C-alpha positions in Angstrom: -19.1 20.7 9.5 -22.8 21.0 8.2 -24.2 22.7 10.4 -22.3 26.0 10.3 -23.3 29.3 12.0 -23.6 31.6 9.4 -24.4 35.3 9.6 -28.3 36.2 9.6 -29.9 36.8 6.3 -31.0 40.3 5.6 -35.3 40.6 6.7 -35.6 43.0 3.7 -35.1 39.7 1.9 -36.4 37.0 3.9 -39.0 37.3 6.8 -37.6 34.8 9.2 -37.3 34.3 13.2 -33.9 35.1 14.5 -31.4 32.0 13.9 -30.1 30.4 16.9 -27.8 32.2 18.4 -25.7 29.5 21.4 -25.2 31.6 24.4 -27.1 34.7 22.8 -24.4 36.0 20.3 -23.0 35.2 17.4 -20.3 32.6 17.9 -17.3 34.7 16.1 -15.1 31.7 17.7 -16.8 28.5 16.0 -16.1 30.4 12.9 -12.5 30.0 13.5 -12.7 26.6 15.1 -14.1 25.6 11.8 -11.0 27.2 9.9 -8.6 25.6 12.4 -10.1 22.1 12.0 -9.9 22.4 7.9 -6.8 23.5 8.1 -5.5 20.7 9.3 -7.6 18.4 7.1 -6.2 20.2 4.3 -2.5 20.3 5.5 -3.1 16.5 6.1 -3.9 15.5 2.5 -1.7 17.9 1.2 1.3 17.6 2.9 0.9 14.2 5.5 1.6 17.0 7.7 0.2 17.3 10.3 0.1 13.7 11.1 -3.1 13.5 12.7 -5.0 16.7 10.7 -7.3 14.3 9.9 -9.1 14.9 13.9 -10.2 17.9 12.0 -13.0 16.2 10.9 -14.1 15.0 14.5 -13.7 18.9 15.8 -16.5 19.4 12.4 -18.5 16.7 14.7 -18.2 18.3 17.9 -19.3 21.8 16.1 -22.4 20.2 14.4 -23.7 17.9 17.7 -23.6 21.0 19.8 -25.6 24.0 17.4 -28.2 21.5 15.9 -28.9 20.2 19.2 -29.1 23.6 20.8 -31.4 24.3 17.8 -33.6 21.2 18.0 -34.2 22.1 22.2 -35.0 25.9 21.6 -37.5 24.9 19.2 -38.8 21.4 20.5 -40.0 23.5 23.8 -40.8 26.6 22.2 -44.6 27.3 21.8 -44.6 26.8 17.8 -42.8 23.5 18.8 -40.3 21.8 15.9 -41.6 21.1 12.7 -39.4 18.2 11.2 -40.4 19.3 7.8 -39.1 22.5 8.2 -35.8 21.1 9.7 -35.4 18.8 7.4 -35.8 21.7 4.9 -32.8 23.6 6.3 -30.6 21.0 6.2 -30.9 20.3 2.6 -30.7 23.7 1.8 -27.9 23.9 3.9 -26.0 20.8 2.5 -27.1 19.7 -0.7 -26.5 23.0 -3.5 -22.8 22.8 -3.0 -22.9 18.6 -2.4 -24.3 18.5 -5.8 -22.2 21.2 -7.4 -18.6 19.3 -6.4 -20.5 15.8 -6.8 -21.7 17.0 -10.7 -17.8 18.6 -11.4 -16.2 15.9 -10.1 -18.5 13.4 -11.9 -18.0 15.1 -15.3 -14.1 15.6 -14.5 -13.7 11.8 -14.1 -14.6 11.0 -17.3 -12.4 13.8 -19.0 -9.0 12.7 -17.3 -9.8 9.2 -16.4 -10.8 6.3 -18.4 -14.3 4.9 -18.3 -13.8 2.4 -16.0 -12.4 4.5 -13.6 -14.7 7.5 -13.9 -18.3 5.0 -13.8 -16.9 3.8 -10.3 -16.5 7.6 -9.2 -19.7 8.3 -10.8 -21.5 5.4 -8.6 -19.2 7.2 -5.0 -21.2 10.1 -6.3 -25.1 8.2 -6.1 -24.1 7.5 -3.1 -22.8 10.2 -1.9 -25.6 12.6 -3.0 -27.8 10.3 -0.5 -25.4 10.5 2.0 -24.6 7.0 2.3 -20.9 7.4 0.8 -19.5 6.3 4.3 -20.9 2.8 3.9 -20.0 2.5 0.6 -16.5 3.3 1.5 -16.2 1.0 4.7 -17.3 -2.1 2.2 -14.9 -1.4 -0.8 -12.2 -0.1 2.2 -12.3 -3.7 3.5 -12.7 -5.5 0.1 -9.4 -6.8 -0.7 -10.4 -6.4 -4.3 -9.8 -2.7 -3.8 -6.1 -3.4 -1.9 -3.4 -1.2 -4.0 -6.7 1.2 -6.2 -6.5 4.6 -6.7 -8.7 6.6 -3.7 -11.9 8.1 -5.0 -12.1 11.7 -5.3 -15.4 12.0 -3.3 -13.9 9.7 -0.4 -14.2 12.8 2.0 -18.1 12.8 1.2 -18.0 9.6 4.0 -18.6 12.4 7.2 -21.1 14.0 5.5 -23.0 11.0 5.2 -22.2 10.2 9.5 -23.8 13.9 9.7 -26.8 13.4 7.8 -27.5 10.1 9.4 -27.3 11.4 12.7 -29.4 14.2 11.9 -31.9 12.1 10.3 -32.2 10.1 13.6 -31.4 12.6 16.5 -34.4 15.1 16.3 -36.7 11.5 17.1 -33.9 11.4 19.9 -34.5 14.4 21.6 -38.2 14.3 21.2 -38.4 11.1 23.3 -36.6 12.3 25.8 -38.1 15.6 26.3 -41.5 13.9 26.2 -40.4 11.3 29.0 -39.4 14.6 31.1 -42.9 16.2 30.2 -44.8 13.4 31.2 -43.0 13.3 34.9 -43.5 16.7 34.8 -39.9 17.8 35.3 -38.7 21.7 35.2 -36.6 23.0 32.8 -33.4 22.1 35.4 -34.8 18.6 35.7 -35.4 18.1 31.9 -31.7 19.0 31.6 -30.2 16.7 34.3 -32.2 13.5 32.9 -31.7 14.3 29.0 -27.9 14.3 30.0 -28.3 11.2 31.7 -30.0 9.8 28.6 -28.0 11.1 26.0 -25.0 10.2 28.2 -25.9 6.8 28.3 -26.2 6.8 24.5 -22.8 8.1 24.1 -21.2 6.2 26.5 -22.4 3.3 24.2 -21.5 4.2 21.0 -18.1 5.5 22.3 -17.5 1.5 23.6 -18.7 0.4 20.5 -16.3 2.6 18.7 -13.2 0.9 21.3 -14.3 -2.6 20.3 -14.7 -1.5 16.7 -11.7 0.3 16.1 -10.2 -3.1 17.5 -11.8 -5.6 15.5 -13.1 -3.4 12.2 -10.6 -0.6 11.9 -11.2 0.5 8.5 -15.4 0.2 9.0 -15.0 1.6 12.6 -13.5 4.7 10.6 -16.0 5.0 8.8 -19.2 4.0 10.7 -22.1 6.3 12.1 -22.2 4.2 14.9 -18.6 4.2 15.8 -18.9 8.2 15.5 -22.2 8.8 16.9 -20.8 9.5 20.6 -18.7 12.4 18.7 -21.6 14.4 17.6 -23.7 13.7 20.8 -20.8 15.1 22.9 -21.2 18.5 21.5 -25.2 17.5 22.1 -24.5 17.1 25.7 -22.7 20.5 25.8 -25.7 22.1 23.9 -27.9 20.5 26.7 -25.8 21.5 29.6 -25.1 25.4 28.0 -27.7 27.2 30.6 -25.1 26.5 33.5 -21.9 27.1 31.4 -22.8 30.7 31.7 -21.7 31.0 34.9 -18.1 30.0 34.6 -16.3 33.3 35.8 -13.8 34.9 33.2 -10.6 33.5 33.9 -11.7 30.1 33.8 -13.3 30.6 30.4 -9.8 32.1 28.9 -8.1 28.8 30.9 -11.2 26.6 29.3 -10.5 27.9 25.9 -7.0 28.1 25.7 -6.4 24.4 27.1 -8.7 23.0 24.7 -6.5 25.0 21.8 -4.0 23.3 22.8 -5.1 19.4 22.9 -6.4 19.7 19.7 -3.4 21.0 18.6 -2.0 18.1 20.5 -4.3 15.8 18.7 -3.0 16.9 15.2 0.3 16.7 16.0 0.5 13.6 18.2 -2.3 11.1 16.6 -1.1 9.2 13.1 -1.9 6.3 11.2 -1.1 4.0 13.6 -3.7 5.2 16.6 -6.5 3.8 17.4 -9.1 5.8 16.0 -12.0 6.3 16.3 -11.9 4.9 19.5 -10.1 5.8 22.1 -7.9 8.2 20.2 -10.7 10.7 18.9 -11.6 11.3 22.8 -8.8 14.2 22.8 -9.7 16.2 19.9 -13.4 15.5 21.3 -13.0 17.2 24.7 -10.7 19.4 23.3 -13.4 20.8 20.8 -15.7 20.8 24.2 -13.7 22.7 26.3 -13.2 25.4 23.2 -17.0 25.5 23.0 -17.9 25.7 26.6 -15.5 28.3 26.8 -17.4 30.6 24.6 -20.9 29.7 25.7 -22.8 32.5 27.5 -20.7 34.9 27.2 -21.9 38.8 26.6 -19.8 41.6 24.5 -16.1 41.1 22.8 -14.3 40.3 25.5 -14.4 36.6 24.8 -13.7 37.4 21.4 -9.8 38.9 22.3 -9.0 36.2 24.8 -9.3 33.9 21.7 -8.0 36.4 19.1 -6.3 32.7 17.1 -10.1 32.1 16.5 -11.8 35.2 16.0 -9.7 37.3 14.0 -11.3 38.9 10.3 -8.7 36.1 8.6 -9.6 32.1 10.8 -13.5 33.9 10.3 -13.8 34.3 6.9 -11.7 30.6 6.2 -14.5 29.2 9.2 -17.7 30.9 6.7 -16.6 29.1 3.6 -14.6 25.8 5.6 -17.7 24.1 4.1 -17.2 24.7 0.2 -12.8 24.7 1.0 -13.9 20.6 2.2 -16.2 19.7 -0.1 -13.8 20.8 -3.4 -9.9 20.3 -1.6 -10.0 16.4 -2.2 -11.3 16.4 -5.6 -8.7 19.1 -6.5 -6.5 17.0 -4.8 -6.3 13.7 -6.3 -7.1 14.9 -9.9 -4.0 17.0 -9.4 -2.4 14.2 -8.7 -3.4 12.6 -11.9 -2.6 15.2 -14.2 0.3 16.6 -12.6 2.3 14.6 -10.4 5.0 16.3 -9.7 3.7 19.6 -9.2 3.7 21.6 -6.1 1.0 21.0 -3.3 0.3 24.2 -3.2 -1.1 24.0 -6.6 -3.9 22.2 -5.8 -4.3 24.0 -2.5 -4.7 27.5 -4.5 -7.2 25.5 -6.5 -9.4 24.3 -3.6 -9.4 27.9 -2.5 -10.3 29.4 -5.7 -13.3 26.8 -6.2 -14.2 27.2 -2.6 -14.6 31.3 -2.6 -16.5 30.9 -5.3 -18.4 27.9 -4.8 -19.5 29.6 -1.2 -20.5 33.3 -2.9 -22.1 31.7 -6.0 -23.9 29.1 -4.7 -23.8 28.4 -1.1 -24.3 32.0 0.7 -26.8 32.7 -2.1 -29.1 29.2 -1.6 -28.8 30.0 2.0 -30.4 33.6 1.8 -32.8 32.6 -1.1 -36.3 31.0 -0.3 -35.6 27.7 -1.6 -37.0 25.7 0.4 -38.0 28.1 3.0 -39.3 26.8 6.3 -43.4 27.7 7.1 -42.8 30.4 9.3 -40.4 32.4 7.0 -42.6 32.1 3.9 -45.4 34.2 5.5 -45.3 38.0 5.5 -48.5 39.2 8.2 -50.2 35.7 8.1 -50.6 35.2 4.2 -48.3 33.2 2.0 -45.9 34.5 0.5 -45.8 34.8 -3.6 -42.9 34.7 -5.4 -42.3 37.4 -7.5 -42.5 37.0 -11.4 -39.0 38.1 -12.1 -37.6 37.6 -8.8 -33.8 35.3 -9.2 -33.7 31.5 -8.7 -30.4 30.8 -7.9 -31.1 27.9 -5.8 -33.0 26.6 -7.9 -30.8 26.8 -10.8 -28.0 25.4 -9.0 -30.4 22.1 -8.3 -30.8 22.0 -11.9 -27.4 21.9 -12.9 -26.2 19.4 -9.8 -28.5 16.9 -11.5 -28.2 18.0 -14.9 -24.7 17.1 -14.3 -25.0 13.9 -12.6 -27.6 12.7 -15.3 -25.3 14.1 -18.1 -21.8 11.8 -16.1 -24.4 9.0 -16.4 -25.7 8.9 -19.9 -21.6 9.3 -20.7 -20.7 5.9 -18.0 -22.8 4.4 -19.5 -22.3 4.8 -23.2 -18.6 4.7 -22.8 -18.5 1.5 -21.1 -20.3 -0.2 -23.6 -18.7 1.2 -26.5 -14.9 0.7 -24.7 -15.9 -2.3 -22.8 -13.4 -5.2 -24.2 -15.7 -8.0 -25.6 -13.0 -10.6 -24.9 -13.3 -12.0 -20.9 -10.3 -11.5 -19.4 -6.9 -12.8 -20.8 -6.4 -16.0 -17.9 -10.3 -17.3 -18.3 -9.0 -19.3 -21.6 -5.4 -19.5 -21.0 -3.5 -20.9 -23.8 -2.3 -24.7 -23.0 0.7 -26.3 -24.2 -1.8 -29.8 -24.5 -1.4 -28.8 -28.5 1.2 -27.0 -28.8 3.2 -25.4 -31.4 6.2 -26.8 -33.0 9.3 -26.2 -31.0 12.6 -25.0 -32.6 15.9 -26.7 -31.7 16.7 -25.6 -28.3 19.9 -23.9 -29.9 18.0 -21.8 -31.7 15.4 -20.7 -29.0 15.9 -16.8 -28.0 16.5 -16.0 -24.7 13.1 -15.4 -23.2 14.6 -13.3 -20.4 16.7 -11.4 -23.2 13.8 -10.8 -25.2 11.8 -9.7 -21.8 14.6 -7.2 -20.9 14.2 -6.0 -24.3 10.3 -5.4 -24.2 11.5 -3.8 -20.7 14.2 -1.1 -22.6 11.6 -0.4 -25.1 8.6 0.6 -22.7 11.3 2.4 -20.2 11.9 4.3 -24.1 8.2 4.8 -24.7 6.7 8.9 -25.4 2.9 7.8 -26.4 1.4 5.0 -24.8 1.1 1.5 -26.9 -2.6 0.1 -27.9 -2.1 -2.1 -24.4 -5.2 -5.0 -24.4 -6.4 -4.8 -21.9 -7.0 -0.9 -21.8 -6.2 0.3 -17.9 -8.5 2.9 -18.8 -11.3 0.4 -18.8 -10.5 -1.4 -16.0 -13.5 -1.3 -13.4 -13.6 -1.0 -10.0 -10.2 -2.4 -8.3 -9.4 -3.8 -11.3 -11.3 -6.5 -11.3 -12.2 -7.6 -14.7 -8.3 -7.0 -15.5 -7.0 -9.5 -12.3 -7.0 -13.4 -13.5 -10.1 -15.3 -13.7 -9.3 -17.9 -11.2 -9.4 -15.6 -8.8 -12.6 -13.2 -10.0 -14.6 -15.8 -11.3 -13.7 -19.0 -9.9 -13.1 -17.7 -6.6 -10.2 -19.4 -5.9 -8.2 -16.8 -3.5 -10.1 -17.4 -0.1 -10.2 -15.2 3.1 -11.5 -12.4 1.0 -12.0 -9.1 3.7 -15.9 -7.8 2.7 -17.0 -11.3 3.2 -14.5 -13.1 5.0 -14.8 -16.2 3.3 -13.4 -19.3 4.8 -10.0 -20.0 3.1 -9.8 -23.6 3.3 -13.7 -24.2 1.9 -12.6 -21.3 -1.0 -9.6 -22.7 -2.2 -9.4 -26.6 -1.5 -12.0 -27.0 -4.4 -9.3 -25.4 -7.1 -7.3 -27.6 -8.8 -6.3 -27.7 -12.6 -5.1 -30.2 -14.7 -6.8 -33.7 -15.7 -7.7 -36.1 -12.9 -4.8 -39.0 -13.9 -2.1 -36.5 -14.7 1.1 -38.0 -13.3 2.7 -34.7 -11.8 1.2 -32.1 -9.3 2.1 -28.3 -8.5 1.0 -26.5 -5.4 0.8 -22.8 -5.9 1.0 -22.0 -2.0 0.7 -18.1 -1.4 -1.6 -15.2 -1.2 -3.0 -12.5 -4.2 0.5 -12.0 -5.2 1.2 -16.3 -6.2 -2.3 -16.1 -7.1 -1.5 -13.5 -9.7 0.8 -16.6 -11.4 -1.7 -18.8 -12.0 -2.7 -17.9 -15.9 1.1 -18.0 -16.7 1.2 -21.9 -15.0 -1.7 -22.6 -16.8 -0.2 -21.5 -19.8 3.3 -23.2 -19.6 1.8 -26.4 -18.2 0.5 -29.3 -19.6 -3.0 -30.4 -18.1 -2.4 -33.9 -19.0 0.7 -33.9 -17.4 0.5 -31.2 -14.4 -2.5 -30.9 -11.9 -1.8 -27.5 -10.4 -3.6 -27.3 -6.6 -4.2 -23.4 -5.7 -3.6 -23.1 -1.8 -3.7 -19.1 -1.6 -5.7 -16.8 0.8 -5.9 -12.9 0.6 -3.8 -11.1 2.6 -2.4 -14.2 4.1 1.2 -14.4 3.3 3.1 -17.9 4.0 5.3 -16.4 6.5 4.9 -18.0 10.1 3.9 -14.8 12.1 0.8 -13.1 13.7 -1.2 -10.6 11.2 -3.9 -8.4 10.7 -6.5 -8.1 7.4 -5.5 -5.4 5.5 -7.3 -2.4 7.6 -6.4 -3.9 10.9 -9.1 -6.5 11.5 -7.4 -9.7 13.4 -7.2 -12.3 10.8 -7.7 -15.7 12.9 -8.1 -17.3 9.3 -4.9 -17.0 8.4 -3.0 -18.9 10.8 -5.5 -22.0 10.4 -5.0 -21.7 6.7 -1.6 -22.4 7.2 -1.7 -24.9 9.3 -3.9 -26.6 6.8 -2.0 -25.6 3.5 1.3 -27.3 5.1 -0.2 -30.7 6.6 -2.4 -30.4 3.1 1.3 -30.1 0.9 2.7 -33.3 3.2 -0.3 -35.3 2.2 -0.1 -34.6 -1.3 3.9 -34.6 -1.6 4.0 -32.1 -4.8 6.5 -32.5 -7.4 6.5 -28.9 -7.4 5.9 -26.2 -4.4 6.0 -23.2 -6.3 5.7 -20.0 -3.5 5.0 -16.6 -3.4 3.7 -13.7 -1.4 3.7 -10.1 -0.7 5.5 -8.5 2.5 2.7 -7.1 4.9 4.9 -4.8 7.3 1.2 -2.6 8.1 -0.5 -5.7 8.4 1.7 -7.1 11.4 -0.5 -8.1 14.6 2.5 -7.0 16.2 2.2 -3.4 15.0 6.0 -3.8 14.8 8.1 -1.6 11.7 11.6 -0.8 10.9 14.0 -3.6 12.4 11.8 -5.2 14.9 9.6 -5.9 11.7 12.8 -7.3 9.9 13.4 -9.8 13.0 9.7 -10.9 12.8 9.4 -11.7 9.2 12.6 -13.1 8.8 11.7 -15.8 11.8 8.5 -16.4 10.7 9.7 -16.6 7.3 12.4 -19.4 8.7 10.1 -20.8 10.7 7.1 -21.7 7.5 9.8 -22.9 5.2 11.2 -25.4 8.3 8.0 -26.8 8.6 7.7 -27.1 4.2 11.5 -28.9 4.1 11.0 -32.6 2.1 7.2 -32.2 1.7 7.8 -31.1 -1.8 10.2 -33.2 -4.4 10.9 -29.3 -5.7 10.2 -25.8 -3.9 10.8 -22.9 -5.6 10.1 -19.2 -4.4 9.3 -16.2 -6.6 10.2 -12.8 -4.4 7.3 -10.2 -4.5 6.9 -8.0 -7.3 7.9 -3.8 -6.6 5.2 -1.9 -5.9 3.6 -0.5 -8.5 1.1 2.7 -9.5 -2.3 1.5 -10.2 -2.8 2.0 -13.4 -6.7 3.1 -13.7 -5.1 6.3 -12.2 -1.5 7.1 -13.7 -2.8 6.4 -17.4 -5.1 8.6 -17.7 -6.1 10.8 -21.0 -3.3 13.5 -20.7 -0.4 10.9 -19.0 2.6 9.5 -20.7 4.3 6.2 -19.8 6.7 7.6 -18.0 4.1 8.4 -15.2 2.9 5.0 -14.2 6.7 4.1 -14.3 8.1 3.4 -10.8 11.7 3.0 -9.1 12.6 0.0 -6.7 12.6 1.1 -3.0 15.6 2.0 -1.5 15.6 -1.1 0.9 14.5 -3.3 -2.1 17.3 -5.5 -2.3 18.2 -5.6 1.0 14.1 -6.8 1.9 15.1 -9.8 -0.6 18.5 -10.4 0.7 17.3 -10.8 3.9 14.1 -13.2 3.0 16.1 -15.3 1.1 18.8 -16.2 3.6 15.8 -16.9 6.2 14.4 -19.4 3.5 17.6 -20.9 3.0 17.7 -21.1 6.7 14.6 -22.8 7.1 15.2 -25.0 3.9 18.7 -25.4 2.4 17.4 -27.1 -0.8 15.0 -24.9 -2.0 15.1 -22.2 -4.7 15.1 -19.0 -4.4 13.9 -16.6 -7.6 14.7 -13.0 -7.6 12.4 -11.8 -9.7 13.1 -8.1 -10.0 14.7 -8.5 -13.4 10.9 -9.4 -14.4 9.4 -6.2 -13.9 12.9 -3.7 -14.0 16.1 -2.6 -16.0 18.0 -1.3 -13.5 16.3 0.9 -10.5 13.2 1.3 -13.3 9.8 -0.7 -13.4 7.7 -0.1 -16.7 3.9 -0.4 -16.3 4.0 -2.6 -19.4 5.9 -5.4 -21.5 5.2 -5.3 -25.5 0.9 -4.2 -25.1 0.5 -6.4 -21.8 0.1 -4.1 -18.6 1.6 -5.4 -16.2 -0.3 -4.7 -13.1 -4.1 -4.7 -12.3 -3.4 -2.1 -9.3 -0.7 -1.4 -7.4 0.1 -4.6 -5.7 -1.1 -7.3 -8.0 -0.7 -8.8 -11.8 -3.1 -8.1 -14.0 -3.8 -11.5 -16.2 -2.1 -10.5 -19.3 0.8 -9.3 -17.4 0.8 -12.5 -15.9 0.5 -14.4 -19.4 3.5 -12.1 -20.5 5.4 -13.0 -17.8 4.7 -17.0 -18.9 8.3 -17.6 -21.0 10.4 -16.8 -17.7 8.3 -19.0 -15.8 8.1 -21.6 -18.1 12.2 -21.3 -17.8 11.8 -21.7 -14.0 10.2 -24.7 -14.1 11.2 -26.0 -16.9 13.5 -28.8 -15.0 10.7 -30.2 -13.5 8.6 -30.6 -17.1 
């Protein structure tokens, strides 16, 4: 994607040796192949079709590995030898100016559109991406449970540039080591290439094997990992090493290979999906198909091959290929900002916006910098043996672009610091010091007390009728990364949610110590479930007298109580979940609490079986029945709260230009049928349990607001905020009233 075959610079402006032309001529088919790849990525992100359009990035990887390796082999074996400083200068010239402009514009735009919390997070993404380390940041956040349900970063697509640049950093040294060995063995050019093929082939095989293993065990990390992706760039490198032999392929064979490659790439876009084992081994289809297309055009002479591969070599494909780098850089920020500012707009609007920005970026930044003398390699900075001196009035587009980009990033950083200091709530999260019933306010007679549900329903109705945002506390604009500062302090500060995705904590060790209330309190309540259950803890602590009740917290991230094999969020195996479930059942039996309160989310995507639809329903039904059968009789009273409906992440939808309706959601079509299925399964396992449908706690009819009163209900798309939990405390008190 980054080592784009571009038109040679004018000799009148930059004295330079001829640019590398794989196969002896300019590769119009490579430009077209880039166009096919970037259009697939855009369609996938904009229209969610084709389902495997994300594999366009893998096509870019193969092209980059092929072009860079061809250049490196030519320079390493040339009389002038390879200059690593010059090699890295060319990469900086090629990649940094346009990327820096996108990073600066996106960071500045984030502070204009989003609140300081999310904007500061995007600025952090920009810093990581600027140094081409974004893939590791996104790998970490993608496997961190705190980020489940949070808004996607507009810079997440920069992960692929991180993979490429890390590959470029190491690849020259790998090639030089391989060629040095062949030189020591006094190999001919043919022998050198054979040994290189064996050497590089072994490295690629190792990377592919690791990709298969990591995809099975840590799929989110594997998707972003340089080590799991290196074989894709290495495959292109192997083709570059074998280039001299490819020129012997007869014309009919080239045509067949080229069209077979196009068919394979198209098939990969259509057949792959979010459920595919990617990148290992499913990425083999687009990678091998891209190799066929590249091999078909290597060593060709004349226009014959261009005519045969007309889908790639026509003027439209070639132009899109030329601007593909800028188009890739701009498309995702435009999509994310468009979703925040105009969620109901046609996807063709961000498509038009991204295309316009890409054209401007290519013609005003990318191409002028490429043709300028900024960071020009030494051989191009000399004329007739004398060092080139820049005329005093010569324009400096590259310097201006670099200064603008750096200035934009610094400005965004200063804005972030200022807004974060000014707007950050001074108080701790609402659950840090929840009100206690140890010193309750004087109670009115029961007959004069308003019905808590009626009061709450009126608040929901008022929220749904609001056209302006109230003064929410905490303000969603101030939510830090992953809604961390809005989530219950018992989760974030006390660490009572075991099984964290990023740290792989032991759920038992992490939850066994979390008990609230006085040691001599006569009654026990066990809160058992996942992070959805954890979110009710501030409400429980607010309504239960710590002198009367001890609250025992048995919760693990992404581990629903249902007795079904589960994966972690992100798809990695989760052996700690069944171990924690067994421990919790045993511990609840030993404790024999007065109340067992259960809540959890239903993670269809996390089923280890991969089941969906009716098969997933059957699996959850049976697993729900089994867990309640195992817990039957272990507590004096068992109460199960249904999962809250999915919401929209308030940090994303509550922008400076949005209205409350932009954060409103509607119940899923199968919401009630799922609740009926799970409540029936729970009752089959334990007829004495109490199933509470909490839908009316969050929604009025089919409509669900993002707040009640001055409290945001959610910290992200799945979890209650601490303030939202406290807003539901009167309703929870009504549920527990019989036990208090």
